[in-house]
PyMOL Python script that loads the backbone (N, CA, C, O; Angstrom):
from pymol import cmd

cmd.read_pdbstr("""\
ATOM      1  N   MET A   1     -16.282  20.979  24.556  1.00  0.00           N
ATOM      2  CA  MET A   1     -15.570  21.374  23.148  1.00  0.00           C
ATOM      3  C   MET A   1     -17.032  19.987  22.933  1.00  0.00           C
ATOM      4  O   MET A   1     -17.755  19.128  23.438  1.00  0.00           O
ATOM      5  N   PRO A   2     -16.521  20.881  21.556  1.00  0.00           N
ATOM      6  CA  PRO A   2     -17.601  20.050  20.414  1.00  0.00           C
ATOM      7  C   PRO A   2     -17.553  18.750  19.918  1.00  0.00           C
ATOM      8  O   PRO A   2     -16.491  18.131  19.849  1.00  0.00           O
ATOM      9  N   ASP A   3     -18.368  18.400  19.650  1.00  0.00           N
ATOM     10  CA  ASP A   3     -18.087  17.075  19.121  1.00  0.00           C
ATOM     11  C   ASP A   3     -17.448  16.990  17.879  1.00  0.00           C
ATOM     12  O   ASP A   3     -17.456  17.914  17.065  1.00  0.00           O
ATOM     13  N   ARG A   4     -16.776  15.684  17.669  1.00  0.00           N
ATOM     14  CA  ARG A   4     -15.530  15.477  16.712  1.00  0.00           C
ATOM     15  C   ARG A   4     -15.705  14.170  16.361  1.00  0.00           C
ATOM     16  O   ARG A   4     -16.023  13.647  17.430  1.00  0.00           O
ATOM     17  N   TYR A   5     -15.696  13.397  15.604  1.00  0.00           N
ATOM     18  CA  TYR A   5     -15.844  12.022  14.743  1.00  0.00           C
ATOM     19  C   TYR A   5     -14.731  11.480  14.011  1.00  0.00           C
ATOM     20  O   TYR A   5     -14.299  11.957  12.962  1.00  0.00           O
ATOM     21  N   THR A   6     -14.292  10.490  14.588  1.00  0.00           N
ATOM     22  CA  THR A   6     -13.190   9.829  13.749  1.00  0.00           C
ATOM     23  C   THR A   6     -13.837   8.480  13.197  1.00  0.00           C
ATOM     24  O   THR A   6     -14.186   7.606  13.991  1.00  0.00           O
ATOM     25  N   ILE A   7     -14.012   8.306  11.608  1.00  0.00           N
ATOM     26  CA  ILE A   7     -14.397   6.899  11.298  1.00  0.00           C
ATOM     27  C   ILE A   7     -13.205   6.163  10.117  1.00  0.00           C
ATOM     28  O   ILE A   7     -12.548   6.682   9.216  1.00  0.00           O
ATOM     29  N   PHE A   8     -13.308   4.647  10.645  1.00  0.00           N
ATOM     30  CA  PHE A   8     -12.494   4.311  10.382  1.00  0.00           C
ATOM     31  C   PHE A   8     -13.327   2.834   9.357  1.00  0.00           C
ATOM     32  O   PHE A   8     -13.586   1.767   9.913  1.00  0.00           O
ATOM     33  N   ILE A   9     -13.587   3.052   8.063  1.00  0.00           N
ATOM     34  CA  ILE A   9     -13.627   1.772   7.793  1.00  0.00           C
ATOM     35  C   ILE A   9     -12.962   0.759   7.241  1.00  0.00           C
ATOM     36  O   ILE A   9     -12.410   0.991   6.165  1.00  0.00           O
ATOM     37  N   THR A  10     -12.870  -0.353   7.723  1.00  0.00           N
ATOM     38  CA  THR A  10     -12.225  -1.219   7.427  1.00  0.00           C
ATOM     39  C   THR A  10     -12.388  -2.495   6.479  1.00  0.00           C
ATOM     40  O   THR A  10     -13.545  -2.666   6.095  1.00  0.00           O
ATOM     41  N   GLU A  11     -11.444  -3.423   6.030  1.00  0.00           N
ATOM     42  CA  GLU A  11     -11.994  -4.377   5.190  1.00  0.00           C
ATOM     43  C   GLU A  11     -12.640  -5.829   6.096  1.00  0.00           C
ATOM     44  O   GLU A  11     -13.415  -6.695   5.690  1.00  0.00           O
ATOM     45  N   GLU A  12     -12.059  -5.695   7.275  1.00  0.00           N
ATOM     46  CA  GLU A  12     -12.620  -6.275   7.954  1.00  0.00           C
ATOM     47  C   GLU A  12     -13.134  -6.315   8.959  1.00  0.00           C
ATOM     48  O   GLU A  12     -13.226  -5.197   9.465  1.00  0.00           O
ATOM     49  N   ASP A  13     -13.709  -7.429   9.778  1.00  0.00           N
ATOM     50  CA  ASP A  13     -13.702  -7.215  11.367  1.00  0.00           C
ATOM     51  C   ASP A  13     -12.518  -7.009  12.155  1.00  0.00           C
ATOM     52  O   ASP A  13     -11.628  -7.799  12.470  1.00  0.00           O
ATOM     53  N   LYS A  14     -12.701  -5.675  12.435  1.00  0.00           N
ATOM     54  CA  LYS A  14     -11.808  -5.342  13.518  1.00  0.00           C
ATOM     55  C   LYS A  14     -11.566  -6.064  14.706  1.00  0.00           C
ATOM     56  O   LYS A  14     -10.458  -6.460  15.067  1.00  0.00           O
ATOM     57  N   PHE A  15     -12.939  -6.272  15.475  1.00  0.00           N
ATOM     58  CA  PHE A  15     -13.191  -6.891  16.797  1.00  0.00           C
ATOM     59  C   PHE A  15     -13.854  -8.008  16.811  1.00  0.00           C
ATOM     60  O   PHE A  15     -14.332  -8.537  17.814  1.00  0.00           O
ATOM     61  N   GLY A  16     -13.934  -8.617  15.110  1.00  0.00           N
ATOM     62  CA  GLY A  16     -14.085 -10.298  15.374  1.00  0.00           C
ATOM     63  C   GLY A  16     -15.866 -10.428  16.110  1.00  0.00           C
ATOM     64  O   GLY A  16     -15.922 -11.517  16.682  1.00  0.00           O
ATOM     65  N   LYS A  17     -16.659  -9.987  16.184  1.00  0.00           N
ATOM     66  CA  LYS A  17     -17.530 -10.053  16.936  1.00  0.00           C
ATOM     67  C   LYS A  17     -18.698 -10.088  15.669  1.00  0.00           C
ATOM     68  O   LYS A  17     -19.519 -11.004  15.684  1.00  0.00           O
ATOM     69  N   GLY A  18     -18.728  -9.403  14.942  1.00  0.00           N
ATOM     70  CA  GLY A  18     -19.766  -9.469  13.392  1.00  0.00           C
ATOM     71  C   GLY A  18     -20.727  -8.609  13.707  1.00  0.00           C
ATOM     72  O   GLY A  18     -21.909  -8.953  13.679  1.00  0.00           O
ATOM     73  N   LEU A  19     -20.352  -7.425  14.036  1.00  0.00           N
ATOM     74  CA  LEU A  19     -21.175  -6.165  14.483  1.00  0.00           C
ATOM     75  C   LEU A  19     -20.777  -5.564  12.863  1.00  0.00           C
ATOM     76  O   LEU A  19     -19.816  -5.951  12.199  1.00  0.00           O
ATOM     77  N   PRO A  20     -21.590  -4.728  12.527  1.00  0.00           N
ATOM     78  CA  PRO A  20     -21.519  -3.917  11.531  1.00  0.00           C
ATOM     79  C   PRO A  20     -21.150  -2.395  12.144  1.00  0.00           C
ATOM     80  O   PRO A  20     -21.716  -1.506  11.508  1.00  0.00           O
ATOM     81  N   MET A  21     -20.499  -2.025  13.008  1.00  0.00           N
ATOM     82  CA  MET A  21     -20.230  -0.982  13.783  1.00  0.00           C
ATOM     83  C   MET A  21     -20.012  -1.103  15.235  1.00  0.00           C
ATOM     84  O   MET A  21     -20.709  -1.810  15.963  1.00  0.00           O
ATOM     85  N   TYR A  22     -18.800  -0.231  15.712  1.00  0.00           N
ATOM     86  CA  TYR A  22     -18.717  -0.585  16.928  1.00  0.00           C
ATOM     87  C   TYR A  22     -18.057   0.904  17.476  1.00  0.00           C
ATOM     88  O   TYR A  22     -17.050   1.380  16.952  1.00  0.00           O
ATOM     89  N   HIS A  23     -18.712   1.501  18.504  1.00  0.00           N
ATOM     90  CA  HIS A  23     -18.181   2.818  18.757  1.00  0.00           C
ATOM     91  C   HIS A  23     -17.644   2.582  20.266  1.00  0.00           C
ATOM     92  O   HIS A  23     -17.988   1.897  21.229  1.00  0.00           O
ATOM     93  N   ILE A  24     -16.371   3.734  19.893  1.00  0.00           N
ATOM     94  CA  ILE A  24     -15.203   3.903  20.994  1.00  0.00           C
ATOM     95  C   ILE A  24     -15.878   4.882  21.565  1.00  0.00           C
ATOM     96  O   ILE A  24     -16.542   5.714  20.946  1.00  0.00           O
ATOM     97  N   GLU A  25     -15.694   4.812  23.178  1.00  0.00           N
ATOM     98  CA  GLU A  25     -15.859   6.460  24.205  1.00  0.00           C
ATOM     99  C   GLU A  25     -14.975   6.039  24.881  1.00  0.00           C
ATOM    100  O   GLU A  25     -14.862   4.929  25.401  1.00  0.00           O
ATOM    101  N   ASN A  26     -13.877   7.470  24.918  1.00  0.00           N
ATOM    102  CA  ASN A  26     -12.889   7.475  26.164  1.00  0.00           C
ATOM    103  C   ASN A  26     -13.700   7.694  27.279  1.00  0.00           C
ATOM    104  O   ASN A  26     -14.738   8.352  27.353  1.00  0.00           O
ATOM    105  N   THR A  27     -12.869   6.817  28.476  1.00  0.00           N
ATOM    106  CA  THR A  27     -13.323   7.034  29.957  1.00  0.00           C
ATOM    107  C   THR A  27     -12.057   7.300  31.034  1.00  0.00           C
ATOM    108  O   THR A  27     -10.940   7.680  30.682  1.00  0.00           O
ATOM    109  N   ILE A  28     -12.369   7.088  32.091  1.00  0.00           N
ATOM    110  CA  ILE A  28     -11.258   7.452  32.869  1.00  0.00           C
ATOM    111  C   ILE A  28     -11.669   6.060  33.818  1.00  0.00           C
ATOM    112  O   ILE A  28     -12.545   5.864  34.660  1.00  0.00           O
ATOM    113  N   THR A  29     -10.800   5.380  33.357  1.00  0.00           N
ATOM    114  CA  THR A  29     -10.268   3.840  33.730  1.00  0.00           C
ATOM    115  C   THR A  29     -10.350   3.936  35.361  1.00  0.00           C
ATOM    116  O   THR A  29     -11.220   3.382  36.033  1.00  0.00           O
ATOM    117  N   GLU A  30      -8.786   5.117  36.118  1.00  0.00           N
ATOM    118  CA  GLU A  30      -8.905   5.275  37.435  1.00  0.00           C
ATOM    119  C   GLU A  30     -10.084   5.652  38.621  1.00  0.00           C
ATOM    120  O   GLU A  30     -10.048   5.521  39.844  1.00  0.00           O
ATOM    121  N   LEU A  31     -10.955   6.086  37.870  1.00  0.00           N
ATOM    122  CA  LEU A  31     -12.555   6.966  38.512  1.00  0.00           C
ATOM    123  C   LEU A  31     -14.087   5.790  37.998  1.00  0.00           C
ATOM    124  O   LEU A  31     -15.282   6.082  37.971  1.00  0.00           O
ATOM    125  N   GLY A  32     -13.362   4.389  37.636  1.00  0.00           N
ATOM    126  CA  GLY A  32     -14.306   3.903  37.560  1.00  0.00           C
ATOM    127  C   GLY A  32     -15.181   3.423  36.115  1.00  0.00           C
ATOM    128  O   GLY A  32     -16.187   2.799  35.779  1.00  0.00           O
ATOM    129  N   ASP A  33     -14.289   4.016  35.670  1.00  0.00           N
ATOM    130  CA  ASP A  33     -14.774   3.752  34.039  1.00  0.00           C
ATOM    131  C   ASP A  33     -15.432   5.256  33.375  1.00  0.00           C
ATOM    132  O   ASP A  33     -15.711   5.419  32.187  1.00  0.00           O
ATOM    133  N   ILE A  34     -15.547   5.996  34.170  1.00  0.00           N
ATOM    134  CA  ILE A  34     -16.554   7.251  33.909  1.00  0.00           C
ATOM    135  C   ILE A  34     -16.255   7.933  32.552  1.00  0.00           C
ATOM    136  O   ILE A  34     -15.086   8.199  32.272  1.00  0.00           O
ATOM    137  N   PRO A  35     -17.526   8.305  31.476  1.00  0.00           N
ATOM    138  CA  PRO A  35     -16.873   9.169  30.789  1.00  0.00           C
ATOM    139  C   PRO A  35     -16.291  10.168  30.846  1.00  0.00           C
ATOM    140  O   PRO A  35     -16.501  10.957  31.767  1.00  0.00           O
ATOM    141  N   PHE A  36     -15.123  10.484  29.575  1.00  0.00           N
ATOM    142  CA  PHE A  36     -14.586  11.599  29.446  1.00  0.00           C
ATOM    143  C   PHE A  36     -15.241  12.353  28.086  1.00  0.00           C
ATOM    144  O   PHE A  36     -15.224  12.097  26.882  1.00  0.00           O
ATOM    145  N   LEU A  37     -15.825  13.415  28.914  1.00  0.00           N
ATOM    146  CA  LEU A  37     -16.470  13.893  27.800  1.00  0.00           C
ATOM    147  C   LEU A  37     -15.788  15.398  27.330  1.00  0.00           C
ATOM    148  O   LEU A  37     -15.874  16.549  27.757  1.00  0.00           O
ATOM    149  N   ASP A  38     -14.897  14.574  25.954  1.00  0.00           N
ATOM    150  CA  ASP A  38     -14.114  15.486  25.764  1.00  0.00           C
ATOM    151  C   ASP A  38     -14.654  15.679  24.124  1.00  0.00           C
ATOM    152  O   ASP A  38     -13.992  16.445  23.424  1.00  0.00           O
ATOM    153  N   GLY A  39     -15.965  14.922  23.457  1.00  0.00           N
ATOM    154  CA  GLY A  39     -16.203  15.322  22.566  1.00  0.00           C
ATOM    155  C   GLY A  39     -16.330  14.243  21.399  1.00  0.00           C
ATOM    156  O   GLY A  39     -17.047  14.256  20.398  1.00  0.00           O
ATOM    157  N   GLY A  40     -15.263  13.162  21.917  1.00  0.00           N
ATOM    158  CA  GLY A  40     -13.984  12.740  21.064  1.00  0.00           C
ATOM    159  C   GLY A  40     -15.222  11.398  20.160  1.00  0.00           C
ATOM    160  O   GLY A  40     -16.320  11.787  20.557  1.00  0.00           O
ATOM    161  N   HIS A  41     -15.361  10.736  19.669  1.00  0.00           N
ATOM    162  CA  HIS A  41     -15.701   9.867  19.273  1.00  0.00           C
ATOM    163  C   HIS A  41     -15.318   8.977  18.094  1.00  0.00           C
ATOM    164  O   HIS A  41     -14.801   9.541  17.130  1.00  0.00           O
ATOM    165  N   ILE A  42     -15.527   7.514  18.044  1.00  0.00           N
ATOM    166  CA  ILE A  42     -14.400   7.102  17.195  1.00  0.00           C
ATOM    167  C   ILE A  42     -15.385   5.774  16.442  1.00  0.00           C
ATOM    168  O   ILE A  42     -16.228   5.173  17.109  1.00  0.00           O
ATOM    169  N   ILE A  43     -15.262   5.627  15.774  1.00  0.00           N
ATOM    170  CA  ILE A  43     -16.622   4.904  14.427  1.00  0.00           C
ATOM    171  C   ILE A  43     -15.984   3.938  14.181  1.00  0.00           C
ATOM    172  O   ILE A  43     -15.327   4.353  13.226  1.00  0.00           O
ATOM    173  N   TYR A  44     -15.757   3.187  14.297  1.00  0.00           N
ATOM    174  CA  TYR A  44     -15.262   1.337  13.363  1.00  0.00           C
ATOM    175  C   TYR A  44     -16.342   1.298  12.916  1.00  0.00           C
ATOM    176  O   TYR A  44     -17.338   1.481  13.615  1.00  0.00           O
ATOM    177  N   VAL A  45     -16.407   0.937  11.059  1.00  0.00           N
ATOM    178  CA  VAL A  45     -17.128   0.164  10.411  1.00  0.00           C
ATOM    179  C   VAL A  45     -16.992  -0.415   9.340  1.00  0.00           C
ATOM    180  O   VAL A  45     -16.732   0.024   8.220  1.00  0.00           O
ATOM    181  N   ASN A  46     -17.235  -1.758   9.826  1.00  0.00           N
ATOM    182  CA  ASN A  46     -16.939  -3.486   9.151  1.00  0.00           C
ATOM    183  C   ASN A  46     -17.487  -2.843   8.228  1.00  0.00           C
ATOM    184  O   ASN A  46     -18.539  -2.215   8.343  1.00  0.00           O
ATOM    185  N   GLY A  47     -16.652  -2.973   6.988  1.00  0.00           N
ATOM    186  CA  GLY A  47     -16.641  -3.389   5.701  1.00  0.00           C
ATOM    187  C   GLY A  47     -16.625  -4.776   4.752  1.00  0.00           C
ATOM    188  O   GLY A  47     -16.900  -4.907   3.560  1.00  0.00           O
ATOM    189  N   GLU A  48     -16.071  -6.040   6.045  1.00  0.00           N
ATOM    190  CA  GLU A  48     -16.410  -7.265   5.492  1.00  0.00           C
ATOM    191  C   GLU A  48     -17.335  -7.352   4.908  1.00  0.00           C
ATOM    192  O   GLU A  48     -17.651  -8.433   4.410  1.00  0.00           O
TER     193      GLU A  48
END
""", "prot")
cmd.dss("prot")
cmd.show_as("cartoon", "prot")
cmd.util.cbc("prot")
cmd.orient("prot")
């Protein structure tokens, strides 16, 4: 599948760790968290 990105720009630090960005990738939990290579990427941008 082609890569696709969903980007959220938040007013506050969504995860509270002080990072400027957080990259979320899908994994298959039952298989030891191996990557699920579906082309999906989620990025949270800390606008704080």
